[in-house]
LOBA-563189 format. One record per residue (C-alpha): residue in three letters; x, y, z negated; residue number from 1. Coordinates in Angstrom, 3 decimals, always signed. Layout:
// LOBA-563189
atom aa ALA&X X&Y Y&Z Z&i NUM
...
***
This chain:
// LOBA-563189
atom aa UNK&X +106.799&Y +104.653&Z -93.647&i 1
atom aa UNK&X +108.202&Y +103.592&Z -97.027&i 2
atom aa UNK&X +104.768&Y +104.078&Z -98.596&i 3
atom aa UNK&X +103.172&Y +102.012&Z -95.816&i 4
atom aa UNK&X +105.613&Y +99.177&Z -96.490&i 5
atom aa UNK&X +105.045&Y +99.200&Z -100.249&i 6
atom aa UNK&X +101.268&Y +99.560&Z -99.929&i 7
atom aa UNK&X +100.973&Y +96.497&Z -97.682&i 8
atom aa UNK&X +102.938&Y +94.470&Z -100.242&i 9
atom aa UNK&X +101.192&Y +95.918&Z -103.328&i 10
atom aa UNK&X +97.661&Y +96.897&Z -102.328&i 11
atom aa UNK&X +96.435&Y +97.904&Z -105.784&i 12
atom aa UNK&X +95.109&Y +101.203&Z -107.103&i 13
atom aa UNK&X +97.803&Y +103.514&Z -108.445&i 14
atom aa UNK&X +99.916&Y +104.286&Z -105.390&i 15
atom aa UNK&X +103.331&Y +105.716&Z -106.278&i 16
atom aa UNK&X +102.887&Y +104.833&Z -109.954&i 17
atom aa UNK&X +102.191&Y +101.185&Z -109.159&i 18
atom aa UNK&X +105.120&Y +100.886&Z -106.744&i 19
atom aa UNK&X +107.651&Y +102.458&Z -109.122&i 20
atom aa UNK&X +106.422&Y +100.654&Z -112.236&i 21
atom aa UNK&X +106.681&Y +97.235&Z -110.539&i 22
atom aa UNK&X +110.111&Y +98.034&Z -109.127&i 23
atom aa UNK&X +111.863&Y +99.930&Z -111.945&i 24
atom aa UNK&X +109.782&Y +99.006&Z -115.015&i 25
atom aa UNK&X +107.239&Y +100.684&Z -117.316&i 26
atom aa UNK&X +109.451&Y +103.635&Z -118.409&i 27
atom aa UNK&X +109.862&Y +104.943&Z -114.874&i 28
atom aa UNK&X +106.276&Y +103.918&Z -114.181&i 29
atom aa UNK&X +104.835&Y +106.140&Z -116.890&i 30
atom aa UNK&X +107.073&Y +109.036&Z -115.827&i 31
atom aa UNK&X +105.793&Y +108.756&Z -112.285&i 32
atom aa UNK&X +102.201&Y +107.971&Z -113.346&i 33
atom aa UNK&X +101.853&Y +111.031&Z -115.559&i 34
atom aa UNK&X +103.773&Y +113.108&Z -113.006&i 35
atom aa UNK&X +101.396&Y +111.962&Z -110.268&i 36
atom aa UNK&X +98.371&Y +112.742&Z -112.433&i 37
atom aa UNK&X +99.504&Y +116.231&Z -113.501&i 38
atom aa UNK&X +100.952&Y +116.991&Z -110.076&i 39
atom aa UNK&X +97.566&Y +116.316&Z -108.476&i 40
atom aa UNK&X +95.869&Y +118.403&Z -111.168&i 41
atom aa UNK&X +98.087&Y +121.361&Z -110.190&i 42
atom aa UNK&X +97.491&Y +120.610&Z -106.508&i 43
atom aa UNK&X +93.707&Y +120.482&Z -107.032&i 44
atom aa UNK&X +93.805&Y +123.817&Z -108.861&i 45
atom aa UNK&X +95.877&Y +125.285&Z -106.023&i 46
atom aa UNK&X +93.403&Y +124.051&Z -103.406&i 47
atom aa UNK&X +90.376&Y +125.282&Z -105.350&i 48
atom aa UNK&X +91.944&Y +128.681&Z -105.998&i 49
atom aa UNK&X +92.583&Y +128.910&Z -102.242&i 50
atom aa UNK&X +89.004&Y +127.740&Z -101.616&i 51
atom aa UNK&X +87.751&Y +130.672&Z -103.692&i 52
atom aa UNK&X +89.981&Y +133.092&Z -101.777&i 53
atom aa UNK&X +88.764&Y +131.798&Z -98.403&i 54
atom aa UNK&X +85.126&Y +131.980&Z -99.499&i 55
atom aa UNK&X +85.445&Y +135.594&Z -100.656&i 56
atom aa UNK&X +87.249&Y +136.584&Z -97.450&i 57
atom aa UNK&X +84.504&Y +134.885&Z -95.439&i 58
atom aa UNK&X +81.820&Y +136.808&Z -97.344&i 59
atom aa UNK&X +83.725&Y +140.050&Z -96.756&i 60
atom aa UNK&X +83.848&Y +139.287&Z -93.027&i 61
atom aa UNK&X +80.075&Y +138.955&Z -93.215&i 62
atom aa UNK&X +79.955&Y +142.444&Z -94.811&i 63
atom aa UNK&X +79.172&Y +141.210&Z -98.325&i 64
atom aa UNK&X +81.373&Y +142.474&Z -101.174&i 65
atom aa UNK&X +81.073&Y +140.155&Z -104.162&i 66
atom aa UNK&X +84.039&Y +141.549&Z -106.109&i 67
atom aa UNK&X +86.855&Y +139.098&Z -106.852&i 68
atom aa UNK&X +85.553&Y +136.036&Z -108.780&i 69
atom aa UNK&X +88.130&Y +133.652&Z -107.260&i 70
atom aa UNK&X +88.587&Y +131.641&Z -110.449&i 71
atom aa UNK&X +84.806&Y +131.433&Z -110.978&i 72
atom aa UNK&X +84.328&Y +129.954&Z -107.499&i 73
atom aa UNK&X +87.189&Y +127.525&Z -108.165&i 74
atom aa UNK&X +85.614&Y +126.431&Z -111.460&i 75
atom aa UNK&X +82.245&Y +125.765&Z -109.821&i 76
atom aa UNK&X +83.952&Y +123.780&Z -107.057&i 77
atom aa UNK&X +85.959&Y +121.731&Z -109.574&i 78
atom aa UNK&X +82.769&Y +120.782&Z -111.428&i 79
atom aa UNK&X +81.022&Y +119.888&Z -108.145&i 80
atom aa UNK&X +83.883&Y +117.667&Z -106.931&i 81
atom aa UNK&X +84.181&Y +115.942&Z -110.314&i 82
atom aa UNK&X +80.465&Y +115.101&Z -110.124&i 83
atom aa UNK&X +80.779&Y +113.811&Z -106.524&i 84
atom aa UNK&X +83.640&Y +111.501&Z -107.523&i 85
atom aa UNK&X +81.762&Y +110.163&Z -110.553&i 86
atom aa UNK&X +78.750&Y +109.349&Z -108.366&i 87
atom aa UNK&X +80.824&Y +106.878&Z -106.347&i 88
atom aa UNK&X +83.865&Y +106.342&Z -104.147&i 89
atom aa UNK&X +81.619&Y +105.955&Z -101.087&i 90
atom aa UNK&X +80.102&Y +109.395&Z -101.703&i 91
atom aa UNK&X +83.532&Y +110.976&Z -102.056&i 92
atom aa UNK&X +84.716&Y +109.116&Z -98.961&i 93
atom aa UNK&X +81.739&Y +110.245&Z -96.867&i 94
atom aa UNK&X +82.308&Y +113.861&Z -97.887&i 95
atom aa UNK&X +86.008&Y +113.534&Z -97.035&i 96
atom aa UNK&X +85.441&Y +111.917&Z -93.638&i 97
atom aa UNK&X +82.774&Y +114.402&Z -92.537&i 98
atom aa UNK&X +84.786&Y +117.436&Z -93.599&i 99
atom aa UNK&X +87.992&Y +116.214&Z -91.944&i 100
atom aa UNK&X +86.287&Y +115.436&Z -88.612&i 101
atom aa UNK&X +84.822&Y +118.942&Z -88.394&i 102
atom aa UNK&X +88.071&Y +120.564&Z -89.588&i 103
atom aa UNK&X +90.306&Y +118.671&Z -87.152&i 104
atom aa UNK&X +87.985&Y +119.502&Z -84.258&i 105
atom aa UNK&X +87.917&Y +123.236&Z -85.071&i 106
atom aa UNK&X +91.689&Y +123.539&Z -85.465&i 107
atom aa UNK&X +92.454&Y +121.455&Z -82.371&i 108
atom aa UNK&X +90.269&Y +123.642&Z -80.128&i 109
atom aa UNK&X +91.706&Y +126.866&Z -81.545&i 110
atom aa UNK&X +95.344&Y +125.834&Z -81.301&i 111
atom aa UNK&X +95.031&Y +124.297&Z -77.832&i 112
atom aa UNK&X +93.546&Y +127.611&Z -76.657&i 113
atom aa UNK&X +96.478&Y +129.414&Z -78.326&i 114
atom aa UNK&X +99.034&Y +127.186&Z -76.579&i 115
atom aa UNK&X +97.399&Y +127.792&Z -73.177&i 116
atom aa UNK&X +97.582&Y +131.516&Z -73.843&i 117
atom aa UNK&X +101.219&Y +131.348&Z -75.015&i 118
atom aa UNK&X +102.297&Y +129.673&Z -71.749&i 119
atom aa UNK&X +100.341&Y +132.189&Z -69.668&i 120
atom aa UNK&X +97.773&Y +129.693&Z -68.378&i 121
atom aa UNK&X +95.145&Y +131.951&Z -69.981&i 122
atom aa UNK&X +96.186&Y +135.614&Z -70.093&i 123
atom aa UNK&X +99.826&Y +136.760&Z -70.315&i 124
atom aa UNK&X +102.851&Y +134.654&Z -71.262&i 125
atom aa UNK&X +103.756&Y +135.205&Z -74.939&i 126
atom aa UNK&X +106.167&Y +132.445&Z -75.981&i 127
atom aa UNK&X +107.668&Y +132.926&Z -79.464&i 128
atom aa UNK&X +111.345&Y +133.998&Z -79.614&i 129
atom aa UNK&X +113.706&Y +133.461&Z -81.242&i 130
atom aa UNK&X +113.544&Y +130.190&Z -83.171&i 131
atom aa UNK&X +114.355&Y +130.491&Z -86.916&i 132
atom aa UNK&X +115.547&Y +134.144&Z -86.714&i 133
atom aa UNK&X +116.602&Y +134.149&Z -90.388&i 134
atom aa UNK&X +118.596&Y +130.928&Z -90.040&i 135
atom aa UNK&X +117.741&Y +127.457&Z -91.339&i 136
atom aa UNK&X +118.146&Y +128.153&Z -95.089&i 137
atom aa UNK&X +114.635&Y +129.664&Z -95.502&i 138
atom aa UNK&X +113.195&Y +126.539&Z -93.860&i 139
atom aa UNK&X +114.209&Y +124.467&Z -96.898&i 140
atom aa UNK&X +112.778&Y +126.987&Z -99.362&i 141
atom aa UNK&X +109.449&Y +127.094&Z -97.559&i 142
atom aa UNK&X +109.418&Y +123.293&Z -97.236&i 143
atom aa UNK&X +109.789&Y +122.975&Z -101.008&i 144
atom aa UNK&X +106.981&Y +125.500&Z -101.561&i 145
atom aa UNK&X +104.451&Y +123.976&Z -99.153&i 146
atom aa UNK&X +105.285&Y +120.319&Z -99.780&i 147
atom aa UNK&X +101.968&Y +120.159&Z -101.624&i 148
atom aa UNK&X +100.373&Y +120.171&Z -98.138&i 149
atom aa UNK&X +101.841&Y +116.682&Z -97.574&i 150
atom aa UNK&X +100.591&Y +115.036&Z -100.780&i 151
atom aa UNK&X +97.553&Y +113.498&Z -99.123&i 152
atom aa UNK&X +99.461&Y +110.831&Z -97.227&i 153
atom aa UNK&X +100.667&Y +108.871&Z -100.247&i 154
atom aa UNK&X +97.258&Y +109.332&Z -101.870&i 155
atom aa UNK&X +95.875&Y +106.912&Z -99.262&i 156
atom aa UNK&X +97.866&Y +104.219&Z -101.057&i 157
atom aa UNK&X +96.587&Y +105.398&Z -104.460&i 158
atom aa UNK&X +93.174&Y +103.892&Z -103.663&i 159
atom aa UNK&X +94.702&Y +100.803&Z -102.036&i 160
atom aa UNK&X +92.679&Y +98.511&Z -104.290&i 161
atom aa UNK&X +89.461&Y +99.853&Z -102.736&i 162
atom aa UNK&X +90.505&Y +99.622&Z -99.062&i 163
atom aa UNK&X +89.237&Y +96.813&Z -96.830&i 164
atom aa UNK&X +92.023&Y +94.763&Z -95.198&i 165
atom aa UNK&X +94.861&Y +96.840&Z -96.733&i 166
atom aa UNK&X +97.566&Y +94.844&Z -94.920&i 167
atom aa UNK&X +96.477&Y +96.435&Z -91.647&i 168
atom aa UNK&X +94.481&Y +99.556&Z -92.528&i 169
atom aa UNK&X +96.822&Y +101.288&Z -95.019&i 170
atom aa UNK&X +99.855&Y +101.387&Z -92.730&i 171
atom aa UNK&X +97.753&Y +102.550&Z -89.776&i 172
atom aa UNK&X +96.006&Y +105.251&Z -91.823&i 173
atom aa UNK&X +99.286&Y +106.551&Z -93.240&i 174
atom aa UNK&X +101.166&Y +106.776&Z -89.962&i 175
atom aa UNK&X +98.264&Y +108.109&Z -87.860&i 176
atom aa UNK&X +97.367&Y +110.767&Z -90.439&i 177
atom aa UNK&X +100.998&Y +111.932&Z -90.649&i 178
atom aa UNK&X +101.233&Y +112.234&Z -86.855&i 179
atom aa UNK&X +97.944&Y +114.159&Z -86.611&i 180
atom aa UNK&X +98.921&Y +116.561&Z -89.396&i 181
atom aa UNK&X +102.416&Y +117.172&Z -87.986&i 182
atom aa UNK&X +100.903&Y +117.944&Z -84.585&i 183
atom aa UNK&X +98.410&Y +120.429&Z -86.058&i 184
atom aa UNK&X +101.065&Y +122.087&Z -88.257&i 185
atom aa UNK&X +103.509&Y +122.514&Z -85.365&i 186
atom aa UNK&X +100.747&Y +123.911&Z -83.134&i 187
atom aa UNK&X +99.666&Y +126.324&Z -85.885&i 188
atom aa UNK&X +103.197&Y +127.673&Z -86.343&i 189
atom aa UNK&X +103.848&Y +127.862&Z -82.588&i 190
atom aa UNK&X +100.600&Y +129.721&Z -81.900&i 191
atom aa UNK&X +101.035&Y +132.058&Z -84.892&i 192
atom aa UNK&X +104.502&Y +133.113&Z -83.738&i 193
atom aa UNK&X +103.200&Y +133.560&Z -80.185&i 194
atom aa UNK&X +100.400&Y +135.891&Z -81.251&i 195
atom aa UNK&X +102.016&Y +137.960&Z -84.039&i 196
atom aa UNK&X +105.548&Y +139.122&Z -84.805&i 197
atom aa UNK&X +107.354&Y +137.754&Z -87.867&i 198
atom aa UNK&X +107.049&Y +141.019&Z -89.801&i 199
atom aa UNK&X +103.300&Y +141.034&Z -89.171&i 200
atom aa UNK&X +102.939&Y +137.450&Z -90.363&i 201
atom aa UNK&X +104.864&Y +138.330&Z -93.522&i 202
atom aa UNK&X +102.630&Y +141.353&Z -94.144&i 203
atom aa UNK&X +99.409&Y +139.350&Z -93.824&i 204
atom aa UNK&X +100.744&Y +136.605&Z -96.123&i 205
atom aa UNK&X +98.346&Y +133.773&Z -97.005&i 206
atom aa UNK&X +95.657&Y +135.061&Z -94.618&i 207
atom aa UNK&X +97.994&Y +135.331&Z -91.593&i 208
atom aa UNK&X +96.296&Y +132.452&Z -89.762&i 209
atom aa UNK&X +92.978&Y +134.358&Z -89.995&i 210
atom aa UNK&X +94.533&Y +137.337&Z -88.245&i 211
atom aa UNK&X +96.077&Y +135.016&Z -85.641&i 212
atom aa UNK&X +92.604&Y +133.681&Z -84.816&i 213
atom aa UNK&X +91.192&Y +137.217&Z -84.726&i 214
atom aa UNK&X +93.879&Y +138.198&Z -82.236&i 215
atom aa UNK&X +93.098&Y +135.133&Z -80.091&i 216
atom aa UNK&X +89.297&Y +135.248&Z -79.855&i 217
atom aa UNK&X +88.171&Y +138.280&Z -81.881&i 218
atom aa UNK&X +86.196&Y +138.446&Z -85.122&i 219
atom aa UNK&X +84.483&Y +135.136&Z -84.391&i 220
atom aa UNK&X +87.945&Y +133.536&Z -84.541&i 221
atom aa UNK&X +88.510&Y +134.938&Z -88.042&i 222
atom aa UNK&X +85.173&Y +133.509&Z -89.185&i 223
atom aa UNK&X +85.964&Y +130.110&Z -87.659&i 224
atom aa UNK&X +89.363&Y +129.890&Z -89.379&i 225
atom aa UNK&X +87.967&Y +131.045&Z -92.719&i 226
atom aa UNK&X +85.347&Y +128.314&Z -92.457&i 227
atom aa UNK&X +88.094&Y +125.817&Z -91.546&i 228
atom aa UNK&X +90.060&Y +127.020&Z -94.576&i 229
atom aa UNK&X +87.063&Y +126.273&Z -96.782&i 230
atom aa UNK&X +86.845&Y +122.759&Z -95.371&i 231
atom aa UNK&X +90.609&Y +122.163&Z -95.692&i 232
atom aa UNK&X +90.926&Y +123.279&Z -99.312&i 233
atom aa UNK&X +87.689&Y +121.574&Z -100.356&i 234
atom aa UNK&X +88.661&Y +118.231&Z -98.807&i 235
atom aa UNK&X +92.204&Y +118.441&Z -100.218&i 236
atom aa UNK&X +90.885&Y +119.060&Z -103.713&i 237
atom aa UNK&X +88.414&Y +116.185&Z -103.344&i 238
atom aa UNK&X +91.174&Y +113.781&Z -102.263&i 239
atom aa UNK&X +93.443&Y +114.906&Z -105.113&i 240
atom aa UNK&X +90.780&Y +114.409&Z -107.792&i 241
atom aa UNK&X +89.926&Y +110.957&Z -106.387&i 242
atom aa UNK&X +93.581&Y +109.872&Z -106.259&i 243
atom aa UNK&X +94.570&Y +111.333&Z -109.623&i 244
atom aa UNK&X +91.742&Y +109.517&Z -111.389&i 245
atom aa UNK&X +92.905&Y +106.201&Z -109.855&i 246
atom aa UNK&X +96.386&Y +106.834&Z -111.211&i 247
atom aa UNK&X +95.004&Y +107.198&Z -114.745&i 248
atom aa UNK&X +92.879&Y +104.095&Z -114.170&i 249
atom aa UNK&X +95.976&Y +102.087&Z -113.152&i 250
atom aa UNK&X +97.982&Y +103.367&Z -116.148&i 251
atom aa UNK&X +95.137&Y +102.363&Z -118.449&i 252
atom aa UNK&X +94.731&Y +98.887&Z -116.949&i 253
atom aa UNK&X +98.456&Y +98.308&Z -117.536&i 254
atom aa UNK&X +98.105&Y +99.421&Z -121.169&i 255
atom aa UNK&X +100.485&Y +102.363&Z -120.810&i 256
atom aa UNK&X +97.690&Y +104.759&Z -121.835&i 257
atom aa UNK&X +94.622&Y +103.899&Z -123.984&i 258
atom aa UNK&X +92.452&Y +101.138&Z -122.502&i 259
atom aa UNK&X +89.191&Y +103.040&Z -122.912&i 260
atom aa UNK&X +90.239&Y +105.315&Z -120.036&i 261
atom aa UNK&X +89.838&Y +102.438&Z -117.555&i 262
atom aa UNK&X +86.135&Y +102.026&Z -118.335&i 263
atom aa UNK&X +83.963&Y +101.819&Z -115.196&i 264
atom aa UNK&X +80.512&Y +103.410&Z -115.109&i 265
atom aa UNK&X +77.822&Y +100.719&Z -115.149&i 266
atom aa UNK&X +75.631&Y +102.416&Z -112.551&i 267
atom aa UNK&X +78.084&Y +104.174&Z -110.205&i 268
atom aa UNK&X +81.037&Y +101.766&Z -110.441&i 269
atom aa UNK&X +83.590&Y +104.595&Z -110.830&i 270
atom aa UNK&X +86.213&Y +105.228&Z -113.565&i 271
atom aa UNK&X +84.222&Y +108.164&Z -114.961&i 272
atom aa UNK&X +86.445&Y +108.773&Z -117.992&i 273
atom aa UNK&X +89.556&Y +108.934&Z -115.813&i 274
atom aa UNK&X +87.766&Y +111.371&Z -113.475&i 275
atom aa UNK&X +86.838&Y +113.608&Z -116.414&i 276
atom aa UNK&X +90.489&Y +113.551&Z -117.477&i 277
atom aa UNK&X +91.324&Y +115.067&Z -114.099&i 278
atom aa UNK&X +88.439&Y +117.521&Z -113.765&i 279
atom aa UNK&X +88.915&Y +119.171&Z -117.171&i 280
atom aa UNK&X +92.662&Y +119.939&Z -116.745&i 281
atom aa UNK&X +91.970&Y +121.290&Z -113.246&i 282
atom aa UNK&X +89.569&Y +123.806&Z -114.766&i 283
atom aa UNK&X +92.227&Y +124.813&Z -117.346&i 284
atom aa UNK&X +95.080&Y +125.089&Z -114.823&i 285
atom aa UNK&X +92.960&Y +127.342&Z -112.578&i 286
atom aa UNK&X +93.585&Y +130.141&Z -115.068&i 287
atom aa UNK&X +97.312&Y +130.094&Z -114.252&i 288
atom aa UNK&X +96.259&Y +131.997&Z -111.145&i 289
atom aa UNK&X +99.704&Y +132.023&Z -109.491&i 290
atom aa UNK&X +99.427&Y +130.228&Z -106.158&i 291
atom aa UNK&X +103.174&Y +129.742&Z -105.690&i 292
atom aa UNK&X +103.650&Y +128.238&Z -109.157&i 293
atom aa UNK&X +100.655&Y +125.911&Z -108.718&i 294
atom aa UNK&X +101.896&Y +124.753&Z -105.317&i 295
atom aa UNK&X +105.542&Y +124.357&Z -106.331&i 296
atom aa UNK&X +104.829&Y +122.459&Z -109.558&i 297
atom aa UNK&X +102.661&Y +120.004&Z -107.646&i 298
atom aa UNK&X +105.356&Y +119.749&Z -104.966&i 299
atom aa UNK&X +108.169&Y +119.202&Z -107.490&i 300
atom aa UNK&X +106.455&Y +116.326&Z -109.276&i 301
atom aa UNK&X +105.596&Y +114.654&Z -105.988&i 302
atom aa UNK&X +109.058&Y +115.127&Z -104.519&i 303
atom aa UNK&X +110.341&Y +113.038&Z -107.450&i 304
atom aa UNK&X +107.667&Y +110.432&Z -106.681&i 305
atom aa UNK&X +108.422&Y +110.412&Z -102.940&i 306
atom aa UNK&X +112.148&Y +110.051&Z -103.595&i 307
atom aa UNK&X +111.601&Y +107.087&Z -105.914&i 308
atom aa UNK&X +109.175&Y +105.471&Z -103.449&i 309
atom aa UNK&X +112.027&Y +105.390&Z -100.924&i 310
atom aa UNK&X +114.307&Y +103.957&Z -103.639&i 311
atom aa UNK&X +111.723&Y +101.204&Z -104.269&i 312
atom aa UNK&X +112.015&Y +99.984&Z -100.674&i 313
atom aa UNK&X +115.821&Y +99.825&Z -100.920&i 314
atom aa UNK&X +115.741&Y +97.913&Z -104.218&i 315
atom aa UNK&X +112.976&Y +95.460&Z -103.285&i 316
atom aa UNK&X +114.476&Y +94.630&Z -99.898&i 317
atom aa UNK&X +117.813&Y +93.968&Z -101.574&i 318
atom aa UNK&X +116.376&Y +91.722&Z -104.314&i 319
atom aa UNK&X +114.124&Y +89.702&Z -101.944&i 320
atom aa UNK&X +111.502&Y +88.917&Z -104.606&i 321
atom aa UNK&X +109.081&Y +86.095&Z -103.816&i 322
atom aa UNK&X +105.989&Y +88.295&Z -104.181&i 323
atom aa UNK&X +107.313&Y +91.099&Z -101.967&i 324
atom aa UNK&X +105.927&Y +90.298&Z -98.514&i 325
atom aa UNK&X +104.985&Y +93.608&Z -96.812&i 326
atom aa UNK&X +102.752&Y +93.561&Z -93.755&i 327
atom aa UNK&X +104.649&Y +96.565&Z -92.387&i 328
atom aa UNK&X +108.411&Y +97.143&Z -92.621&i 329
atom aa UNK&X +110.145&Y +100.520&Z -92.504&i 330
atom aa UNK&X +112.219&Y +100.723&Z -89.315&i 331
atom aa UNK&X +115.818&Y +101.883&Z -89.575&i 332
atom aa UNK&X +116.355&Y +100.317&Z -93.011&i 333
atom aa UNK&X +118.316&Y +101.343&Z -95.075&i 334
atom aa UNK&X +118.976&Y +104.689&Z -93.319&i 335
atom aa UNK&X +115.361&Y +105.975&Z -93.247&i 336
atom aa UNK&X +114.653&Y +105.190&Z -96.956&i 337
atom aa UNK&X +118.042&Y +106.701&Z -97.932&i 338
atom aa UNK&X +117.271&Y +109.937&Z -96.056&i 339
atom aa UNK&X +113.868&Y +110.138&Z -97.743&i 340
atom aa UNK&X +115.416&Y +109.551&Z -101.183&i 341
atom aa UNK&X +118.077&Y +112.249&Z -100.756&i 342
atom aa UNK&X +115.824&Y +114.803&Z -99.033&i 343
atom aa UNK&X +113.188&Y +114.580&Z -101.783&i 344
atom aa UNK&X +115.619&Y +115.600&Z -104.520&i 345
atom aa UNK&X +117.509&Y +118.167&Z -102.394&i 346
atom aa UNK&X +114.318&Y +120.187&Z -101.775&i 347
atom aa UNK&X +113.811&Y +120.572&Z -105.554&i 348
atom aa UNK&X +116.970&Y +122.714&Z -105.634&i 349
atom aa UNK&X +115.185&Y +125.454&Z -103.632&i 350
atom aa UNK&X +112.282&Y +125.896&Z -106.077&i 351
atom aa UNK&X +111.570&Y +128.761&Z -108.493&i 352
atom aa UNK&X +112.815&Y +128.517&Z -112.078&i 353
atom aa UNK&X +109.281&Y +128.716&Z -113.505&i 354
atom aa UNK&X +108.108&Y +125.789&Z -111.389&i 355
atom aa UNK&X +111.173&Y +123.754&Z -112.410&i 356
atom aa UNK&X +110.392&Y +124.408&Z -116.083&i 357
atom aa UNK&X +106.758&Y +123.289&Z -115.703&i 358
atom aa UNK&X +107.815&Y +120.133&Z -113.883&i 359
atom aa UNK&X +110.536&Y +119.302&Z -116.408&i 360
atom aa UNK&X +108.086&Y +119.776&Z -119.299&i 361
atom aa UNK&X +105.719&Y +117.226&Z -117.727&i 362
atom aa UNK&X +108.520&Y +114.658&Z -117.206&i 363
atom aa UNK&X +109.981&Y +115.125&Z -120.716&i 364
atom aa UNK&X +106.500&Y +114.882&Z -122.306&i 365
atom aa UNK&X +105.912&Y +111.654&Z -120.328&i 366
atom aa UNK&X +109.170&Y +110.176&Z -121.636&i 367
atom aa UNK&X +108.278&Y +111.093&Z -125.239&i 368
atom aa UNK&X +104.831&Y +109.546&Z -124.829&i 369
atom aa UNK&X +106.398&Y +106.330&Z -123.517&i 370
atom aa UNK&X +108.646&Y +105.901&Z -126.558&i 371
atom aa UNK&X +105.817&Y +106.836&Z -128.943&i 372
atom aa UNK&X +103.048&Y +104.700&Z -127.438&i 373
atom aa UNK&X +104.057&Y +102.407&Z -124.583&i 374
atom aa UNK&X +107.553&Y +101.215&Z -125.474&i 375
atom aa UNK&X +107.945&Y +97.442&Z -125.137&i 376
atom aa UNK&X +104.969&Y +97.005&Z -122.818&i 377
atom aa UNK&X +105.378&Y +94.462&Z -120.014&i 378
atom aa UNK&X +103.770&Y +94.543&Z -116.596&i 379
atom aa UNK&X +102.525&Y +91.724&Z -114.390&i 380
atom aa UNK&X +104.096&Y +91.220&Z -110.994&i 381
atom aa UNK&X +101.819&Y +91.974&Z -108.026&i 382
atom aa UNK&X +100.004&Y +89.114&Z -106.327&i 383
atom aa UNK&X +101.172&Y +88.586&Z -102.731&i 384
atom aa UNK&X +98.397&Y +90.179&Z -100.621&i 385
atom aa UNK&X +99.024&Y +87.875&Z -97.656&i 386
atom aa UNK&X +97.779&Y +84.880&Z -99.679&i 387
atom aa UNK&X +94.036&Y +84.450&Z -100.072&i 388
atom aa UNK&X +92.892&Y +85.455&Z -103.610&i 389
atom aa UNK&X +91.362&Y +82.014&Z -104.291&i 390
atom aa UNK&X +94.711&Y +80.386&Z -103.467&i 391
atom aa UNK&X +96.574&Y +82.640&Z -105.929&i 392
atom aa UNK&X +94.724&Y +81.199&Z -108.936&i 393
atom aa UNK&X +96.615&Y +78.647&Z -111.069&i 394
atom aa UNK&X +95.727&Y +75.044&Z -110.318&i 395
atom aa UNK&X +96.104&Y +71.721&Z -112.126&i 396
atom aa UNK&X +96.743&Y +68.670&Z -109.954&i 397
atom aa UNK&X +95.337&Y +65.390&Z -111.313&i 398
atom aa UNK&X +96.353&Y +61.959&Z -109.995&i 399
atom aa UNK&X +93.432&Y +59.859&Z -108.821&i 400
atom aa UNK&X +93.227&Y +56.227&Z -107.791&i 401
atom aa UNK&X +92.169&Y +55.534&Z -104.233&i 402
atom aa UNK&X +90.660&Y +52.206&Z -103.099&i 403
atom aa UNK&X +93.046&Y +50.202&Z -100.955&i 404
atom aa UNK&X +91.855&Y +47.639&Z -98.424&i 405
atom aa UNK&X +95.102&Y +45.699&Z -98.644&i 406
atom aa UNK&X +97.170&Y +44.963&Z -101.737&i 407
atom aa UNK&X +100.877&Y +45.578&Z -101.245&i 408
atom aa UNK&X +103.358&Y +43.711&Z -103.506&i 409
atom aa UNK&X +105.476&Y +45.895&Z -105.808&i 410
atom aa UNK&X +109.279&Y +45.817&Z -105.344&i 411
atom aa UNK&X +111.289&Y +43.955&Z -107.937&i 412
atom aa UNK&X +113.050&Y +45.833&Z -110.731&i 413
atom aa UNK&X +116.436&Y +44.660&Z -109.399&i 414
atom aa UNK&X +115.672&Y +46.177&Z -106.007&i 415
atom aa UNK&X +114.606&Y +49.467&Z -107.580&i 416
atom aa UNK&X +117.765&Y +49.753&Z -109.683&i 417
atom aa UNK&X +120.013&Y +49.254&Z -106.676&i 418
atom aa UNK&X +117.938&Y +51.443&Z -104.401&i 419
atom aa UNK&X +118.922&Y +54.922&Z -103.301&i 420
atom aa UNK&X +115.220&Y +55.694&Z -103.299&i 421
atom aa UNK&X +115.011&Y +55.073&Z -107.066&i 422
atom aa UNK&X +117.947&Y +57.460&Z -107.600&i 423
atom aa UNK&X +116.238&Y +60.224&Z -105.637&i 424
atom aa UNK&X +112.923&Y +59.770&Z -107.414&i 425
atom aa UNK&X +114.450&Y +59.878&Z -110.893&i 426
atom aa UNK&X +116.691&Y +62.807&Z -110.002&i 427
atom aa UNK&X +113.797&Y +64.897&Z -108.737&i 428
***
């Protein structure tokens, strides 16, 4: 909700970076901008590594044993997605929309069937019990680990400068997508715990949902979920590469990184250099190969961003700046933004030491880069999006003489000097 509010007031490319830089200044902006860029690089690598794992498991289900070239599959996918994004935002958007429609349909059908089975409408009653058997503490640890699954929502705002009618569409897209994802996640967890015991889920690990589907509708269910996993990881990586490149583009336009990075391809109209600066690091990070570290580093950097996004709403509402006119306002202010701010930083406490080190290195390197290259830079305030662009341009008013049908006599100087009207005119 905080992102929706900020995006309707500042509908420019850059997302979290743009919001924080305009609220807290260029130092915090570059910290968040680089953090957003590198965080999405780690997230993309995580998704593509998972994509490779799903593809190999799918091939094994089809009785083909290709060995274990997970990283090779991830590399090929990274190159493919980089090329798609360079060829145009519309191409990337079409891929994203098509994949998500198919994915949402597959998961909805599977989980609805699982819910019907859990309540005994189909087959025997198998409701999951008990709730949170290990207590609530593990919930926070898992939330910190899988927070990377929630990065896509704010990325909608990252391409705000390319969205038609952002005042209406960004807030709707953010809130609807969050509600759909929460529904699917809750259904997935409910159905999984209805079908398999906790110890079984732990044993299966990352592929547990495949076994859940196999238990529900047989081997065809495993194939369906593996295919859905391919779609999910592919689309997530595509969205991350698209959003990360727009962050670099926004940093470059503001002069906080070299200007040549904001160059737009003459034919395709995309920031091709910024996209390359995402695709190449993704390929390098793939060799880390540790899924938990990839996921947690991406989560850590974005938890900092999400926390500061909530802080932006608090600060901007308090200052009441003339250009800050959001089309959507966060309900429950200031309680909701305050909860978001605190929760974002609390979850970091539950992360692994290695992930914390990686995240801290990125933030410290960003700070050093700011003082070495971008110190003293100033940023322009956003243009109010509710005012037509042509009306935002500076204007010069020139007095003109108009023909008058009747000549009116001028007042005498004595009358002017004693007139309250003269006093008001001269004072203003």
